[in-house]
N, C-alpha and C positions, 0 to 999 in steps of 0.2 A: 371144430370150434375150436378157436383160440385162446390158450391162459392168458389171467390177465391176472395181474396182483394188487390188492386194497389192499392201504392202511389200515388196520381197524384202531388206532389212536393216534390221533395229530397232535403233535406236541405244538401247543400254540406260540410256547417261546419260541422256537427252532425257526416255525415259521416269520414269526416276529423277525426276529433277528435276520431270516436269509431275504427280506423285502425290503432292510434296513441298508445292508448290506448293495443289495440291487441299485437300491436309490443314490448311493453315495455314490458307486461307479456307473450310472446309467448315461450320464455326458462322455466322459470318457468312451463306455462302447459306443455311444453314439457316432463319435469322432472316428472311432476302430472301424467299427461295420462300416461307414460313408464310405473310408479310405479301402477296404475290403473289395466293396461292391465298384470300386472303378477298375482292378485286377480283373472283373469278371471271367476271364478264360486264360489258360496256360500261356498264350503268346504276350496278351497285353499284362502280364504279370512278370514275364521273362525282361518287357520294353522297360519298367517301370523300376525293377533292379537294374537297369543297366542305365537306367538316368540318376537313380539314389547316387551308383555308385560315381558318376561322373562327377557328379555333383560334391561329392565329395572329397575327390580327387584335387576339385579345383580350387575347393575348400582349404585343402592342405595347400596347395600351392603359390596360392593368393598372400597365405601364412607366410612365406619364406622368403614374399618381396620385401 
């Protein structure tokens, strides 16, 4: 049988604060999660990396003109 951990006393204030913190960052978390899901696997992540690097380089070149 596996071990389990049960919290004897719940800190209601800490739980409330955690919920508020998550609600504040929820939109950003959703955006990040969607972006990360695009990578899907190592190959896609590498492609996204190279595209981002190329875009960054093109912006630097364009600003020098």
